[in-house]
N, C-alpha and C positions, 0 to 999 in steps of 0.2 A: 304596774309592770306590761310590757308588750307581751303579745300573744305566743311568742318563738320563746320569750325567757321563761314561759311559766313550762312550754314542752320541757325548754333543756332540764328545768329543776324536776319537774315528774321524772322522766327519763333517768336523770344520775339517780335520785333517791332509790328507783325501781333496781338499780344497776346494783347501789350499795345493798340494800336488802337481797338480793342475788345472790352477791358474792356471801354475807354472811351467813344465809342458809347454807350455801355448799362450804364453809368455812365448820360449821358447827357440827354439818354431818360428818364430814372426815374427822373431826375431832371424836366425836362419838363415836366411831368406829372403831379407833386405835384405843378408845376407853374401855370397851365391849372388848376386843381381843386381850388387853393386859388383863381385866379384872377375871376375864374365863381363865385366863392363865393361871392366875392367883389362887382363883377355888379348887381349880384342879388340882394345884399343889398342895391345898390344905387338905382337901378331901382323901390324898393318896396315902396310906397309911406308912409307906417309907418312899424313900427316893426310887427304890427299884420299880416299884408298881407303878410308881408315875411317868417313869423312863419309858415301859412297855407300854402306857397307855399313850403316848406321844409316837410311839412306833406304830401301832396299829392305829393311828388319826392318818396318817402319810398315805396318800395315794400309793396303790397297788401298781408298780412298775411292771411290764411286761419281760420275759427274760431274754437273755441272750441268746445267740445261735450258739456259744460254748458252754451255757450252762445246759443250752436243750440237749449239746451232746452227750455232755456229760450223765445228763439222767438218762438216755437211752442208754447208756453203755454201762450206766451201774443197773439195770432195768432189762437190758437185753432189747433187741429191736422182734417184736410179735410179727409171727410168722404166720 
């Protein structure tokens, strides 16, 4: 085989290996998320506990101006 053909074969094999590595990584990430969810469901004593834990895991969102105004209206504006 010529030198160019050898280089093409090596590059193509490296591309296949890289593709398989990325594919396996993505599959493992999905599998880990699914397994974590199933384990959390098993560990929860009941569905209500599971739902409460899911709500706590969500990132905290900022208050809207309407919510801030409602809180200030309830407490009063400090003087």
